[in-house]
C-alpha positions, 0 to 999 in steps of 0.5 A: 500500500502506498504511503498518503501525502498530506499538503502543509496544511494538512500535515498543521492541522494533523499535527495540532490534532496530535499535540495531546495524545499519548503513544499508544505503541512502543517499538522497542529494542527489536524494532519493527517486528511483525507484531508491531506492526500490527499493533500500529496498524490496529492501532490506527483502525481504531484510532487514524491518528497516532504517536508511536514512541519508538526506543532508539538513538538512531535517526536514520533508523527511526525516520527509516522506521516512519517512512517503513510503516508509512508505507507498509499501513497506507498511511501518512507520515506527520511528524518524526520528533524526537523519538516520537512518531506521528502517523495519520490514515483514515478511518474506515467507517463502521458498520452497524451491527445487526441485532434483531429487535434489540437495541435503543430504538423505540420497539412494539411489544406484544402483551396477552392477558388471560382472563383468571376464569378462562370465561373470558377472551384474553386482552390484547395491548400493544405497548411501545418499548423505550431502550431502556426498558424492558418487560416484566412476567406479568406485564409490567415495563421496567427501566433496565437500570435504576435511573440513578439518583441524587447522592445530595439527597439521599444524604439528607435527612 
């Protein structure tokens, strides 16, 4: 995969965005092993903009690592300052998980209550459940999690 190329303005924006980041991958004495390249790839996929710390004293070796990572992973080399390398690659769009009837969206549920004597028809109700609600065994709507109450109100006499 060829490395991405950034314009100077884009590189400046990426450097500014990377300023507050901490290194997520550390390259030790073994250098760029396949495991390190996989970790850098995973971090780029998750974050897009990452810092890599290289524990090597030779500047040409660090520059070669930056070029090799950018070329192998299809990323753009943003900055090489000291022992930190900054790489950027656009984050791929995440696929939405297909969940059947679950999720935060409201859903329609049919509740059937049978008569106690058995002489009458069952009562059928359609209820809309929100994302934080569930249907209990008796046909009651309950919240999945209790709402967090105020700590101050609980402590007040």
